[in-house]
C-alpha positions in Angstrom: 20.8 -13.0 -11.5 17.8 -13.3 -14.0 15.9 -10.5 -13.5 12.1 -11.3 -14.4 11.7 -14.1 -12.2 13.5 -12.3 -9.2 11.3 -11.1 -6.2 13.4 -8.5 -5.1 14.4 -7.0 -8.2 10.1 -6.7 -9.2 9.9 -4.2 -5.8 12.9 -2.5 -7.3 11.1 -2.4 -10.3 8.1 -1.4 -9.2 9.8 1.0 -7.2 8.9 0.3 -3.2 4.8 -0.2 -4.3 4.1 0.5 -1.4 16.1 -1.0 17.4 18.7 0.0 19.5 19.5 -2.3 22.4 18.3 -5.6 23.9 19.7 -7.2 26.9 18.9 -9.6 29.1 15.2 -10.6 30.8 13.8 -7.1 32.3 17.3 -5.7 31.4 17.5 -1.5 32.6 19.7 0.3 31.0 20.8 4.0 32.2 23.5 6.3 30.5 24.5 10.3 30.5 23.0 10.3 26.3 21.2 7.2 25.4 19.4 7.9 22.2 16.7 5.7 20.5 16.6 6.1 16.5 14.7 5.2 13.6 14.9 4.0 10.3 15.4 7.0 8.7 18.0 7.9 10.8 16.3 11.1 11.2 15.3 12.8 14.5 17.0 10.3 17.9 15.6 10.6 20.5 17.7 11.4 23.7 16.5 9.1 26.6 16.9 8.6 30.0 16.4 5.1 30.2 15.9 1.6 28.2 13.5 -1.5 29.3 13.9 -4.7 27.7 11.2 -6.7 29.6 9.9 -9.7 29.1 6.7 -9.9 30.7 3.9 -7.6 31.0 4.7 -8.0 34.3 8.0 -6.4 33.7 6.2 -3.9 31.8 4.4 -2.9 34.6 7.6 -2.8 37.3 9.0 -0.7 34.8 6.1 2.3 34.5 5.6 2.0 38.1 9.3 2.2 39.6 9.7 5.1 37.1 9.2 8.8 38.4 8.9 10.4 35.0 7.5 10.2 31.3 7.7 6.8 29.3 7.5 5.4 25.9 6.9 2.2 23.8 9.1 1.3 20.8 8.9 -2.3 18.6 11.2 -2.0 15.4 11.5 1.4 15.3 10.1 2.1 11.7 8.1 5.5 12.6 10.2 8.6 11.5 9.1 11.3 13.8 10.3 9.8 17.7 6.6 8.3 18.0 8.4 5.6 20.5 10.5 8.1 22.5 10.3 10.8 24.8 13.0 13.4 25.7 14.7 12.6 28.8 12.1 9.7 29.4 12.0 6.0 29.9 12.2 3.8 26.6 10.3 0.5 26.6 12.5 -1.8 23.7 9.1 -4.8 23.7 11.5 -6.6 21.1 12.5 -9.2 23.3 8.1 -9.6 24.2 8.6 -11.8 21.0 6.7 -14.6 21.2 3.9 -17.1 20.0 1.0 -17.0 23.3 -1.0 -20.0 21.4 -2.0 -20.6 17.9 -5.2 -22.2 16.8 -5.3 -22.9 13.6 -9.1 -24.2 13.6 -10.9 -21.2 14.6 -8.2 -19.4 12.2 -7.0 -17.3 15.3 -3.7 -16.4 17.2 -2.2 -14.2 19.9 1.0 -13.5 20.5 3.0 -10.8 22.5 3.7 -7.5 20.8 7.3 -7.5 20.3 7.0 -10.2 17.9 7.9 -9.1 14.1 5.4 -10.4 11.2 7.7 -12.4 9.4 8.0 -14.7 12.7 4.9 -14.7 13.1 4.6 -16.7 9.5 6.9 -18.2 10.6 4.3 -20.0 12.8 1.2 -19.9 10.0 2.6 -20.9 6.9 2.9 -25.3 8.2 -0.7 -24.8 8.8 -2.0 -23.6 5.4 -2.6 -19.7 7.2 -1.4 -16.1 6.9 -2.2 -13.4 8.4 -5.1 -11.7 7.4 -4.5 -7.9 7.4 -0.4 -6.1 7.0 1.9 -4.0 6.1 3.7 -4.9 2.8 6.5 -6.2 3.9 7.6 -8.1 8.0 9.8 -6.5 9.3 7.1 -4.5 12.1 6.7 -5.8 15.2 3.3 -6.9 15.9 2.2 -4.6 18.9 3.4 -1.5 17.0 1.5 -1.7 13.3 -1.8 -1.8 16.0 -0.4 1.3 17.7 -0.8 3.3 14.5 -3.5 1.1 12.9 -1.6 0.2 10.0 -2.7 -1.6 6.6 -1.6 -2.9 3.4 -2.5 -4.1 -0.2 -5.7 -6.0 1.3 -8.7 -5.4 -1.0 -11.7 -4.4 1.4 -9.8 -4.7 4.6 -9.3 -2.0 5.8 -7.1 -1.1 8.4 -5.4 -3.6 11.0 -8.3 -2.8 13.7 -10.6 -4.7 12.3 -8.5 -8.0 12.5 -8.0 -7.8 16.4 -10.0 -9.4 18.3 -8.3 -8.8 22.3 -5.5 -6.7 23.5 -3.3 -7.4 26.6 -2.7 -3.9 28.2 -0.5 -2.0 30.8 -1.8 0.8 32.5 1.0 3.8 33.8 -0.3 2.6 37.1 0.9 -1.4 36.4 -2.6 -2.3 35.8 -2.5 -5.5 33.3 -5.9 -6.3 31.7 -7.7 -7.0 28.4 -9.3 -4.8 26.1 -11.8 -6.0 23.1 -15.1 -4.7 21.3 -17.2 -6.7 24.3 -14.5 -5.5 27.0 -13.5 -2.5 27.8 -14.3 -0.8 24.4 -13.6 2.5 24.9 -9.7 1.2 26.0 -10.0 -0.6 23.1 -10.6 2.1 20.4 -7.9 4.0 21.4 -5.1 1.5 21.8 -5.9 0.5 18.2 -4.1 3.5 16.4 -3.5 5.6 19.8 0.2 5.8 19.6 0.8 4.3 23.1 -0.4 7.2 24.2 -3.2 5.0 26.9 -1.4 2.0 27.7 1.3 -0.4 26.3 0.1 -3.2 24.6 2.3 -6.4 26.4 -0.2 -9.2 23.7 -2.4 -9.1 20.8 -5.1 -11.4 19.1 -5.6 -11.7 15.6 -7.9 -13.7 13.5 -5.7 -15.5 10.1 -6.7 -16.1 6.6 -6.2 -19.1 4.6 -2.7 -19.2 2.7 -3.8 -19.1 -0.7 -2.2 -18.8 -4.5 -1.9 -15.8 -5.4 -1.5 -15.0 -9.4 -0.4 -11.1 -10.6 -1.8 -9.0 -13.2 -0.7 -5.6 -14.2 -2.6 -2.9 -16.8 -1.6 0.4 -17.4 -4.8 2.7 -16.4 -5.2 6.3 -17.5 -5.4 8.6 -14.7 -9.2 9.9 -15.1 -10.5 6.2 -15.6 -8.2 4.8 -12.3 -11.5 4.9 -10.1 -13.7 3.1 -12.1 -11.1 0.6 -13.0 -10.7 0.2 -9.4 -14.3 -0.1 -8.2 -15.1 -2.6 -11.3 -12.2 -4.6 -11.7 -10.1 -4.5 -8.7 -13.2 -4.6 -5.7 -15.6 -5.9 -7.2 -13.7 -8.9 -8.2 -14.0 -11.6 -5.1 -10.6 -13.8 -6.3 -8.9 -9.6 -6.2 -6.6 -10.3 -2.7 -3.8 -7.4 -3.0 -3.8 -4.0 -4.7 -1.7 -1.5 -4.9 -1.4 1.3 -8.2 2.3 3.4 -8.8 2.8 6.9 -10.4 6.0 7.2 -11.3 7.8 10.6 -11.6 7.9 13.2 -12.6 5.0 13.6 -13.7 2.9 11.3 -11.8 0.3 10.6 -14.1 0.3 7.0 -15.7 -0.9 4.8 -13.4 0.2 1.5 -13.3 -2.1 -0.9 -11.2 -0.6 -4.2 -9.5 -4.0 -6.9 -8.8 -3.1 -10.1 -7.5 -5.8 -12.5 -7.6 -6.5 -16.1 -5.5 -5.2 -18.1 -8.2 -6.8 -21.7 -8.5 -4.6 -24.9 -7.7 -4.2 -26.3 -10.6 -2.2 -23.0 -11.6 1.2 -23.6 -11.3 4.0 -21.8 -9.3 6.7 -19.3 -10.9 7.8 -18.8 -7.2 8.1 -22.7 -5.0 9.2 -21.0 -2.4 6.7 -20.1 0.4 8.1 -17.5 2.6 11.0 -15.1 1.1 14.3 -16.1 2.6 16.0 -14.2 5.6 18.9 -12.4 4.7 19.3 -12.0 1.9 21.9 -9.4 0.3 20.4 -6.1 -1.5 23.8 -5.0 -2.9 21.7 -5.1 -6.5 18.8 -3.3 -5.2 20.6 -0.4 -3.5 22.5 0.2 -6.7 19.6 0.4 -8.9 18.0 2.6 -6.5 20.7 4.1 -6.2 21.2 5.1 -9.8 18.2 6.1 -11.0 17.8 8.8 -7.8 21.7 10.2 -8.4 22.6 10.0 -11.8 21.8 11.7 -14.9 19.7 10.1 -16.7 18.2 8.5 -13.9 14.2 9.2 -14.6 14.2 7.8 -18.0 16.1 4.0 -16.4 13.0 4.5 -14.8 10.5 5.0 -17.7 12.7 3.2 -20.6 13.4 0.4 -18.6 12.4 -0.1 -15.2 8.5 0.7 -15.8 7.8 -1.8 -19.0 9.1 -4.4 -17.1 6.2 -4.6 -14.6 3.9 -5.3 -17.6 5.4 -8.9 -17.9 3.1 -11.9 -17.8 1.7 -12.5 -14.8 3.1 -14.8 -11.4 2.2 -16.9 -9.5 3.1 -17.6 -5.7 1.8 -18.0 -1.8 0.4 -15.0 -0.9 2.5 -15.4 2.3 5.8 -15.4 0.1 4.3 -11.6 -1.2 3.1 -10.7 1.8 7.1 -11.9 3.9 8.5 -9.4 2.4 12.3 -8.0 4.0 12.8 -3.9 4.3 16.3 -4.8 3.0 15.5 -4.2 -0.6 14.7 -0.4 0.5 18.0 0.3 2.2 20.2 2.7 0.3 23.8 2.3 0.4 24.6 4.4 3.1 22.1 6.6 4.8 25.2 9.6 5.7 24.1 12.5 3.7 20.7 11.3 2.0 18.0 9.2 3.5 14.7 7.7 1.9 11.6 8.2 3.6 7.6 7.5 3.6 4.6 9.8 4.0 1.1 9.3 3.3 -2.0 10.9 2.3 -5.9 10.0 2.6 -7.9 11.3 0.2 -12.0 10.5 0.0 -12.7 8.7 -3.5 -14.6 11.7 -4.7 -11.5 14.1 -4.3 -9.4 11.5 -5.6 -8.0 12.9 -9.4 -7.7 16.6 -7.8 -5.7 15.8 -5.4 -3.9 13.5 -7.5 -3.3 16.5 -10.0 -2.2 19.0 -6.9 -0.3 16.3 -5.3 2.2 16.0 -8.8 2.6 19.5 -9.3 3.6 20.1 -5.9 6.1 17.5 -6.3 7.5 19.2 -9.5 7.2 22.1 -7.8 9.6 21.8 -4.7 11.8 19.2 -7.3 10.4 16.7 -4.7 12.9 13.4 -5.1 9.9 10.8 -5.3 11.1 7.3 -5.8 6.8 7.0 -6.9 3.7 7.2 -5.1 1.6 3.7 -4.1 -1.9 4.1 -4.1 -4.0 1.9 -2.1 -7.8 1.7 -0.9 -9.5 1.4 2.6 -13.2 0.8 3.7 -13.8 3.4 6.4 -12.6 2.6 9.7 -15.4 2.3 12.9 -12.8 1.0 15.6 -9.9 3.3 16.1 -10.6 6.3 18.2 -8.4 8.3 15.9 -9.2 7.2 12.4 -7.3 7.6 9.2 -10.1 6.7 7.3 -13.3 8.7 8.3 -14.9 7.4 5.1 -13.7 4.8 2.4 -10.7 6.5 1.0 -7.7 5.5 -1.5 -4.1 6.4 0.6 -1.6 8.5 -1.7 1.7 6.1 0.0 4.7 8.9 -1.4 8.6 7.2 -0.9 11.3 10.1 -1.7 14.2 10.5 -1.0 15.9 13.6 0.8 19.5 14.9 2.3 20.5 14.8 6.4 21.8 18.1 6.3 19.4 21.0 8.0 18.3 23.4 5.3 17.0 19.9 3.9 14.9 18.9 6.5 13.8 22.5 6.8 13.2 22.8 2.4 10.7 18.9 3.8 8.8 20.6 6.4 8.1 23.5 4.2 6.7 21.0 1.3 5.0 18.5 3.4 2.6 21.4 5.2 1.7 21.9 1.9 0.6 18.6 1.4 -1.2 18.3 4.7 -3.0 21.5 3.3 -4.0 19.9 -0.2 -5.3 17.5 1.5 -6.8 19.2 4.2 -9.2 20.5 1.1 -9.6 18.0 -0.2 -11.9 16.7 3.3 -8.7 14.4 3.9 -6.0 13.1 6.5 -2.3 12.2 6.5 -0.3 9.7 8.3 1.0 10.4 11.9 3.9 8.1 11.7 6.5 10.0 10.1 8.1 12.9 10.3 6.1 15.5 12.7 6.0 18.8 10.4 2.6 19.2 10.8 1.3 22.4 12.7 -1.0 21.6 15.6 -3.4 23.6 13.7 -3.0 21.3 10.8 -3.3 18.5 13.5 -6.4 19.2 15.1 -7.9 20.1 11.5 -7.0 16.4 10.7 -8.2 15.1 13.9 -10.7 16.0 15.7 -11.7 12.9 17.3 -8.4 13.9 19.4 -10.7 15.4 21.8 -12.1 12.5 22.5 -8.7 10.2 22.8 -7.3 13.1 25.5 -10.4 12.5 27.2 -10.4 8.6 27.5 -6.1 9.4 28.7 -6.7 11.8 31.1 -9.5 9.2 32.9 -6.6 5.8 32.7 -3.5 8.5 32.7 -4.4 10.9 34.5 -0.5 12.3 35.1 0.8 11.8 31.9 2.8 9.0 32.1 2.4 7.6 28.9 3.9 10.4 26.2 6.5 10.5 23.3 7.5 13.3 20.8 3.8 12.4 18.7 1.8 13.2 21.7 3.9 15.5 23.1 3.7 18.0 20.1 0.2 17.1 19.1 -1.7 16.4 22.7 
């Protein structure tokens, strides 16, 4: 395989620039021991029953008939029990994956919440459309992404909630209703980024964008000049579509800015495929990641070989191709003794440099096996009741390797709490879909708006039927 034109090997070089069951219609599974896991293999939750609905009516019936607590899940990429509650009912949404309608002329679409972004792209690409905002990878379910109010590399877009037009929701009492900025706005805002606290999202209506040709530009930037670089060369450039910047270990002080600009129709494609093909083998990528984290000299390999390859001439491809990446690229060879994990911290623009330096020192001090820190930008979130960006922020996405045994988990918990304290000192916040290491006091300090979410929940779910391990710990 030729390394330079391979999208998969490019992602390995950039170092991650960042299910349990299905069944027949309305399948319900019960056993003495059922576990709902997540992509990391850490912290599975033992549940009493799993329901696999195929319609909103079946979701409602499952909630009404279940006497205890219930949680909802999709792709299971959250990492700390956000999709399940101990001894409760797990509602597996992955069979609710149909297209409701597509209005290409209006650039809008409505899908069931269990549809994955990659499946949606199969419908959009033939009519020249693209998802307006999503994560960097296409494996996640649409409903799950809305529940965590995800974001990606899209310049100026902010969180996914900014593109949501309407939601179909099922309340704890089985009511099926619509919520939008105009209709039941309080419930709409609480469902977006609400982690399933107030309702089960069963359908999502979204704004769309045009599928365009994009061209990659890579530039090394001094850490102290990065904010100025981003604002002048990326944010203020109307051609900028996607952007992230990589900080590589061990010093995390040499940013590599990667921006995809809209390319003219006369620019020849260097990647002819319109979407990333499904089911590819990523053994090479797995081996490279293993080598740089396990072998002596792995750090030198990253700095002297992989890092310089980022500086190759620009690539030109379709936006849909860049947006249809497969998380299988990042899967380790095995998760038996180690796993790959994410954390994310949101820092106001004025605190970018001091936080970046403090984070680097902390990661070095604790010898964290970080593959990279990917930096993105988001304007303030004006929609979600529980916003991770109460003002314009830079996000620091930490991608690292950790061992799976208990002492390693405890060690990660200690340095994670130190990072949370650091981001709080810099008037920032941390992201909630990951391991639940933060203390209750840290959560309350980061998200004082949780009192508003509790108020909405008390109104629509007074018995607390809708829950999960995140909500149990902090709400």
